[in-house]
DRENZA-846185 format. One record per residue (C-alpha): residue number from 1; residue in three letters; chain; x, y, z. Coordinates in steps of 0.05 Angstrom, whole numbers, plus 5000, padded with zeros to 4 digits. Layout:
# residues N
REC   n res chain    x    y    z
REC NUM ALA     A    X    Y    Z
...
This chain:
# residues 288
REC   n res chain    x    y    z
REC   1 MET     A 7002 8804 6420
REC   2 THR     A 6953 8861 6410
REC   3 GLN     A 6916 8892 6469
REC   4 GLY     A 6861 8944 6473
REC   5 ILE     A 6795 8968 6500
REC   6 PHE     A 6727 8950 6471
REC   7 LEU     A 6667 8997 6478
REC   8 MET     A 6597 8985 6451
REC   9 ALA     A 6538 9032 6441
REC  10 PHE     A 6468 9016 6416
REC  11 GLY     A 6397 9036 6430
REC  12 HIS     A 6390 9108 6456
REC  13 ARG     A 6441 9161 6435
REC  14 ALA     A 6458 9170 6509
REC  15 TYR     A 6503 9110 6503
REC  16 ALA     A 6541 9142 6445
REC  17 PHE     A 6551 9202 6490
REC  18 CYS     A 6577 9157 6545
REC  19 ALA     A 6626 9123 6497
REC  20 ALA     A 6653 9191 6474
REC  21 ASN     A 6664 9213 6546
REC  22 LEU     A 6695 9148 6569
REC  23 SER     A 6744 9145 6510
REC  24 LYS     A 6769 9215 6524
REC  25 SER     A 6778 9201 6598
REC  26 ILE     A 6819 9139 6581
REC  27 LYS     A 6861 9177 6530
REC  28 TYR     A 6873 9232 6582
REC  29 PHE     A 6917 9182 6619
REC  30 SER     A 6945 9136 6566
REC  31 ASP     A 6944 9121 6492
REC  32 VAL     A 6913 9052 6498
REC  33 PRO     A 6879 9030 6433
REC  34 ILE     A 6803 9036 6436
REC  35 THR     A 6753 9002 6390
REC  36 TYR     A 6683 9032 6387
REC  37 CYS     A 6629 8984 6363
REC  38 VAL     A 6566 9023 6348
REC  39 GLU     A 6497 9014 6321
REC  40 PRO     A 6495 9051 6254
REC  41 ALA     A 6436 9095 6274
REC  42 LEU     A 6478 9124 6331
REC  43 MET     A 6538 9145 6289
REC  44 LYS     A 6508 9213 6272
REC  45 HIS     A 6503 9234 6344
REC  46 LEU     A 6578 9243 6356
REC  47 ARG     A 6623 9298 6328
REC  48 LYS     A 6688 9291 6291
REC  49 GLU     A 6727 9309 6354
REC  50 ASP     A 6692 9252 6390
REC  51 TYR     A 6713 9202 6336
REC  52 ASP     A 6785 9227 6341
REC  53 TYR     A 6790 9190 6408
REC  54 PHE     A 6772 9122 6380
REC  55 ASP     A 6827 9083 6345
REC  56 LYS     A 6778 9039 6307
REC  57 VAL     A 6703 9045 6294
REC  58 ILE     A 6662 8984 6273
REC  59 GLU     A 6588 8976 6262
REC  60 LEU     A 6541 8929 6297
REC  61 LYS     A 6513 8885 6243
REC  62 THR     A 6441 8886 6266
REC  63 LEU     A 6399 8923 6316
REC  64 GLN     A 6404 8882 6380
REC  65 ASP     A 6370 8881 6447
REC  66 PRO     A 6414 8895 6507
REC  67 CYS     A 6426 8823 6528
REC  68 LEU     A 6439 8798 6458
REC  69 ALA     A 6488 8854 6446
REC  70 LYS     A 6529 8837 6508
REC  71 VAL     A 6530 8761 6496
REC  72 SER     A 6552 8775 6424
REC  73 ILE     A 6614 8815 6444
REC  74 TYR     A 6663 8761 6420
REC  75 ASP     A 6639 8769 6348
REC  76 TYR     A 6667 8840 6346
REC  77 LEU     A 6733 8836 6384
REC  78 GLN     A 6793 8869 6350
REC  79 TYR     A 6851 8850 6396
REC  80 ASP     A 6884 8788 6422
REC  81 GLN     A 6871 8814 6493
REC  82 ASN     A 6808 8856 6503
REC  83 LEU     A 6783 8896 6561
REC  84 TYR     A 6708 8905 6551
REC  85 LEU     A 6677 8963 6589
REC  86 ASP     A 6605 8986 6597
REC  87 VAL     A 6608 9057 6572
REC  88 ASP     A 6573 9089 6631
REC  89 ALA     A 6636 9104 6669
REC  90 VAL     A 6694 9152 6674
REC  91 CYS     A 6768 9135 6679
REC  92 LEU     A 6808 9151 6742
REC  93 GLN     A 6879 9131 6724
REC  94 ASP     A 6924 9098 6672
REC  95 VAL     A 6893 9031 6652
REC  96 LYS     A 6957 8998 6628
REC  97 PRO     A 6972 8965 6696
REC  98 LEU     A 6901 8938 6697
REC  99 LEU     A 6910 8907 6628
REC 100 LYS     A 6975 8875 6651
REC 101 ASP     A 6943 8847 6714
REC 102 LEU     A 6885 8817 6675
REC 103 ALA     A 6931 8787 6623
REC 104 ASP     A 6973 8757 6678
REC 105 THR     A 6913 8716 6703
REC 106 LYS     A 6922 8672 6641
REC 107 LYS     A 6846 8665 6639
REC 108 PHE     A 6810 8668 6573
REC 109 TYR     A 6751 8704 6605
REC 110 CYS     A 6746 8738 6673
REC 111 THR     A 6702 8791 6703
REC 112 ASP     A 6677 8821 6769
REC 113 VAL     A 6651 8763 6812
REC 114 ARG     A 6616 8793 6872
REC 115 GLY     A 6599 8728 6906
REC 116 VAL     A 6599 8652 6896
REC 117 GLY     A 6555 8598 6925
REC 118 GLY     A 6514 8535 6918
REC 119 ARG     A 6440 8522 6908
REC 120 ASP     A 6423 8533 6982
REC 121 ASP     A 6467 8594 6992
REC 122 ASN     A 6449 8667 6992
REC 123 ILE     A 6497 8687 6936
REC 124 HIS     A 6519 8760 6938
REC 125 TYR     A 6498 8797 6874
REC 126 SER     A 6461 8737 6845
REC 127 ILE     A 6400 8782 6840
REC 128 TRP     A 6361 8762 6778
REC 129 ALA     A 6329 8695 6794
REC 130 GLU     A 6318 8645 6850
REC 131 ASN     A 6374 8593 6857
REC 132 ALA     A 6326 8535 6848
REC 133 ASP     A 6301 8563 6782
REC 134 VAL     A 6372 8574 6757
REC 135 TRP     A 6394 8504 6776
REC 136 GLU     A 6333 8474 6742
REC 137 ALA     A 6335 8515 6677
REC 138 PHE     A 6410 8507 6666
REC 139 LYS     A 6412 8435 6691
REC 140 LEU     A 6466 8450 6741
REC 141 ASP     A 6497 8394 6782
REC 142 ASP     A 6474 8391 6855
REC 143 PHE     A 6543 8412 6877
REC 144 ALA     A 6553 8466 6825
REC 145 THR     A 6575 8536 6846
REC 146 LEU     A 6544 8598 6816
REC 147 PRO     A 6582 8664 6811
REC 148 GLY     A 6546 8730 6822
REC 149 ILE     A 6573 8769 6763
REC 150 GLN     A 6573 8845 6755
REC 151 SER     A 6586 8852 6680
REC 152 SER     A 6607 8924 6675
REC 153 PHE     A 6675 8899 6654
REC 154 CYS     A 6707 8835 6630
REC 155 PHE     A 6773 8812 6602
REC 156 ILE     A 6771 8768 6540
REC 157 ARG     A 6831 8732 6511
REC 158 LYS     A 6813 8718 6439
REC 159 ASN     A 6823 8643 6428
REC 160 GLN     A 6783 8579 6417
REC 161 LYS     A 6766 8571 6491
REC 162 SER     A 6735 8640 6497
REC 163 LYS     A 6700 8632 6430
REC 164 ARG     A 6667 8567 6453
REC 165 PHE     A 6648 8600 6519
REC 166 PHE     A 6614 8659 6485
REC 167 GLU     A 6579 8612 6437
REC 168 LYS     A 6551 8575 6496
REC 169 VAL     A 6529 8639 6531
REC 170 LYS     A 6496 8664 6467
REC 171 ALA     A 6462 8597 6455
REC 172 ASN     A 6434 8596 6526
REC 173 TYR     A 6402 8664 6512
REC 174 VAL     A 6379 8654 6441
REC 175 ASN     A 6349 8586 6457
REC 176 GLY     A 6310 8613 6516
REC 177 VAL     A 6341 8565 6566
REC 178 PHE     A 6317 8608 6624
REC 179 PRO     A 6242 8627 6621
REC 180 ILE     A 6236 8702 6625
REC 181 GLU     A 6174 8696 6667
REC 182 LYS     A 6216 8665 6723
REC 183 LEU     A 6260 8727 6730
REC 184 LYS     A 6256 8764 6796
REC 185 ARG     A 6268 8827 6756
REC 186 LYS     A 6282 8845 6684
REC 187 TRP     A 6339 8887 6658
REC 188 GLY     A 6327 8935 6600
REC 189 GLY     A 6257 8906 6596
REC 190 GLY     A 6285 8836 6583
REC 191 MET     A 6336 8784 6602
REC 192 PRO     A 6398 8805 6642
REC 193 ASP     A 6463 8786 6610
REC 194 GLU     A 6493 8776 6679
REC 195 LEU     A 6448 8716 6690
REC 196 MET     A 6471 8685 6624
REC 197 PHE     A 6545 8694 6640
REC 198 SER     A 6537 8670 6712
REC 199 ALA     A 6497 8607 6695
REC 200 THR     A 6541 8589 6635
REC 201 SER     A 6603 8596 6679
REC 202 ALA     A 6570 8548 6728
REC 203 GLN     A 6552 8499 6673
REC 204 LEU     A 6624 8497 6649
REC 205 GLU     A 6653 8497 6720
REC 206 LEU     A 6695 8559 6706
REC 207 ASP     A 6727 8605 6756
REC 208 VAL     A 6716 8671 6721
REC 209 SER     A 6738 8718 6777
REC 210 ALA     A 6787 8771 6753
REC 211 GLY     A 6816 8777 6822
REC 212 VAL     A 6815 8853 6818
REC 213 LYS     A 6760 8905 6829
REC 214 PRO     A 6775 8961 6779
REC 215 ILE     A 6708 8996 6783
REC 216 PHE     A 6681 9041 6838
REC 217 TYR     A 6605 9032 6837
REC 218 GLY     A 6585 9087 6884
REC 219 THR     A 6524 9054 6912
REC 220 GLU     A 6543 9071 6984
REC 221 HIS     A 6577 9128 7019
REC 222 ASP     A 6653 9119 7019
REC 223 PRO     A 6695 9160 7067
REC 224 ARG     A 6755 9161 7021
REC 225 SER     A 6774 9223 6982
REC 226 LEU     A 6774 9225 6906
REC 227 SER     A 6850 9219 6905
REC 228 GLN     A 6845 9157 6950
REC 229 LEU     A 6791 9126 6905
REC 230 ALA     A 6834 9140 6844
REC 231 GLU     A 6891 9103 6876
REC 232 THR     A 6847 9042 6886
REC 233 TYR     A 6801 9041 6826
REC 234 TYR     A 6810 9052 6751
REC 235 PHE     A 6738 9074 6736
REC 236 SER     A 6679 9106 6771
REC 237 SER     A 6613 9080 6745
REC 238 ILE     A 6545 9113 6735
REC 239 HIS     A 6513 9046 6725
REC 240 GLY     A 6442 9025 6740
REC 241 VAL     A 6379 9066 6749
REC 242 GLY     A 6386 9137 6725
REC 243 LYS     A 6320 9168 6748
REC 244 GLY     A 6289 9180 6816
REC 245 ASP     A 6324 9137 6868
REC 246 THR     A 6388 9126 6828
REC 247 THR     A 6432 9066 6837
REC 248 VAL     A 6494 9110 6845
REC 249 ARG     A 6495 9163 6899
REC 250 VAL     A 6486 9234 6876
REC 251 LYS     A 6555 9258 6897
REC 252 TYR     A 6587 9205 6853
REC 253 LEU     A 6542 9222 6795
REC 254 GLU     A 6565 9294 6804
REC 255 LEU     A 6637 9268 6803
REC 256 TYR     A 6624 9242 6733
REC 257 ASP     A 6611 9312 6706
REC 258 LYS     A 6667 9343 6748
REC 259 LEU     A 6720 9295 6721
REC 260 ASN     A 6696 9297 6649
REC 261 MET     A 6698 9373 6651
REC 262 LYS     A 6770 9370 6676
REC 263 TYR     A 6791 9320 6622
REC 264 HIS     A 6757 9357 6565
REC 265 LYS     A 6788 9423 6586
REC 266 ALA     A 6857 9391 6588
REC 267 LEU     A 6846 9362 6518
REC 268 GLY     A 6823 9430 6492
REC 269 LEU     A 6751 9407 6481
REC 270 PRO     A 6683 9431 6504
REC 271 TYR     A 6647 9383 6551
REC 272 VAL     A 6581 9373 6514
REC 273 HIS     A 6553 9304 6533
REC 274 LYS     A 6535 9318 6605
REC 275 ARG     A 6502 9272 6655
REC 276 HIS     A 6433 9301 6647
REC 277 MET     A 6435 9278 6574
REC 278 ILE     A 6449 9207 6595
REC 279 MET     A 6416 9186 6660
REC 280 PRO     A 6342 9190 6640
REC 281 TYR     A 6354 9141 6583
REC 282 LYS     A 6390 9084 6619
REC 283 TYR     A 6369 9012 6604
REC 284 ALA     A 6364 8998 6678
REC 285 ASN     A 6308 9049 6683
REC 286 LYS     A 6265 8992 6654
REC 287 LEU     A 6279 8946 6713
REC 288 SER     A 6216 8909 6732
């Protein structure tokens, strides 16, 4: 039973820089296999020493928009058990216990569910569209429950059930099931993948909660020290808007550089792909 981490980069070279940093931070703690799936145009932006920290490199077959790329993840998976991670994060501890916990759920797909509710509920982190519009577009049952999904990570067990699930998610997007003009806000200038995963999970009546919260999102002040955060979380994210009023608080953005500098030094490498080369080019900067 093979097990590993799946990273994907496409669009701006900033995401290749993120992938290089994240892979090194993971390898600082443990030798978990990492697959890097990359748009061909981005391959030139990393150095040999960056590629040394990926176990396998595969190419995205076509240039894809952000949502299509994320709903197409299954097509590129290399392991029986896969931990997908958005690349805009830094590792805080050994990820092997996380992989075990996710595998122990026995679920074929699970992710970070921030809230769950019905049509008339105020569902935490269901931020992309009005409930009534989601229920109508996806033809959800009156008593359906919708998960509010934060898709910075997910666990995928490669089998026929997960394949059919991803085929349904992808079909919902490609077929334009949800009218883009009904979004409350766009992500990356287009459709948010989180809406596709949430609504498809509701359609199929799936409980997709991973039951663990491995990512520290840094949107609010947290009184805990770094060592305390590292005991609780596996990753610290620099997700979301990267310019002006950033999604992540500045002190946690600074932590990204501080930790990467530490890891690179320990690995005998220069820290080249710093935060200022990443944040101005985030997809979420195109929120509207």
